[in-house]
N, C-alpha and C positions, 0 to 999 in steps of 0.2 A: 504494499499499499504506500502511495506516495502523493504528494501534493501536486496539482497542475502547475506547469511552468517552473517546477523545481523550487517552489516557494514553501519550504517547511513551517513558515510562520502562519500558514493558512490551515489550521487544523479542522475547519469546518467543511473542507472539501475532501471527500473520501473517494479514492480512485483505486478501483480493484481490477488487476490484470488476472487473466486465466491462470489458475494454479490449483492443481488437484488437492493440495493440503489446505488451501485457503487460510492463511495464517491469521485472519481477522477474526477467528472464532470467538474471542472474548467479546466482540461487539455484536455477536449474532444471538438469536433466541435459542438456536439449536433445533428449531422445528422444521419439519419437512413439509413442502407443498407440492401439489400436482396441478399443472397448467392444463388449459383446455386441449392442448396437443398431446396430453398424457405424459409429458416429460417431468421426471422426478426433480424436484427442486431440493437440494440438500441444506440450503441455508436460507434464513430470513433476516432482515436488517430493519430497525425501526429508525426512521429519519426524523431528527428533532427540528423544531423551528430554527431557521437561519442556517441550516446545512444543505449541502449540495452533494449528490452522489452519482458517480459515474462507474458503470461497471461493464467490462468485457467478458464476464463470466456470468452463469445464470444465478440470479439472486431475486428473492421477492422482497421488495421494499415496501414497507407500510408506513403510513403517516396520518395523523389526524389533523383536520383543517377546520377552522372556524372562520374568522375573517381573513386568514392567510390564504395564499394561493399556491398551487403546485403546477408546474409545467413538466410534463414527461416528453422526452425526445427518444426516437428509436430509429436505428439504422438497419434495415433488414438484411442487407448483403453481409455486414460484419456482425450483425446481431449484437450490437452494442446499444445499451440503454442509459439515459440520464434523467435525473429528477432533481428539482429543487423545491425547497419549502420557504417561500418568501413571506416575510412578516409585514413589512412596510413597503410602500411603493418606491420610494427613493427620489429619483429626479434631481432637482437643483435646490432642495431644502437645505437650510444651514446645518442641520444635524447630519444629513446624508453626505454632504461635502466634507464635513469634519471627520466622519467615520472613514470615509474613503482615503483621506490623506493621512490621518493618524492612527486609526485602529483598522487596518486593512483586513484583519483576520475576521471582522464582523461584516465585511461587505456583502456576503452571501444572504444577509438577513433582508436586503433590499431586492425587490423583484427585479428591477432593471439590471442590477449588477449581476445577480445569479444567473439570469438568462443570457447575458453577453458572455459570461464565463463558460456556460454550457456550449454555446455556439462556438466559442474560440477552440474548445476541445476538438470539435469535429472539423473546423476550418484548418487547424494545424495538421490534421491527417488527410487533407485533400478530399474531404467528403463533401459533396455538394448539398447545399441546404435543401434543394428540391427533392432529394432522396429521403429527407427526414420526415417521419410521421410524428406530429405534435398534438398533444392533447392538454386541456387545461381544465382545472378543478378548484373549487373553493370560493372564497370571496363572500361568505355569508354576512348578512346584517346581524350581528350577534348582540349588540348593545344599543339602547335607546339613544337618540342624538337629536339635536335641534335642527339638523340638516340631513334629513334622510337620503338626499340625493348625493351626498358626499361623505358617506361612511367609509371607514377604513377598508372594509371589504370592497366597496365599489371602486375606491381609489386604486386598490391592488389589482382589481380586474382590468381597469382601464390602462394601467401601466403595462400589464402583461399583454394585453392586445395590441398596444402601441408598439411594444418591443417585437411582438410576433409579426406584426404588419411590416415594420421597418426591415426585419430580417428576411422578408419573403417566404416565410413559412406558411403552410397550409394546415389549419386545424382539421384533423380527422375526428375529434371528439371534443365536446365542451359541455361541462356541467358546473355552473357557476351561480352565485347569488342565492336569493331565498333567505330564509332565517334559521336553517338547520345546519348544523355541522356535518362533516363528512369524514369517512375513514376510507382511505384507498389502498389498494395493493397492486403495486406495479411489478410486472414480470420483466425483467431487464432483457431476457433473451427472446421474448416474443413481441414485446410492446403492448401486451394485454394490460388493461386496468380494471380491476373489480372495485365497486364503489358500494359503500354502506352508509345510509343516512343515520344520523345520530340525533338523540333528543336534544333539546336546547340546554345545554350545560355550559360551564365556563370552559371555553377552549381558547386557542390562540387567536 
């Protein structure tokens, strides 16, 4: 496991290469899953808010979303999957600018930063963005606000859609908004995403 761009100070990016032993076992639940194509999945990984995960080997990544959003990317030819869990939209806000410059390890908590790093991984490997399958989830309105059109969830959705559009990606699935949280399971080797609706509880 190593950080993208050889930046060991970015612990929130988890990059898994094919490895029969998968030395990341302490970070896995140890459970096994079976995908729709009947492939046994020996490992599962829980993605926390502000993390980004890229895998070149089969893994089931699960994460719970409230107002946060998750974008999954999958390249069928290399069977490589990536997923992020963005907490805040990012953009040019003072706090986002400060974190990017002074606390780079927390950059992936911002939707725009996380998506750009995922795309950078594929760009560096000469993989055309036209070959990527993209799916977007989350962005629920979890908390009361005086401005229902500008909730954190809706800001996260808008930022993700702007980044997706700017990158020339095509969404093959989208499940966003509403008032309920979601739990998703992303199969990195097939691009499948299983979704479960959650009751209104305190989520990200």
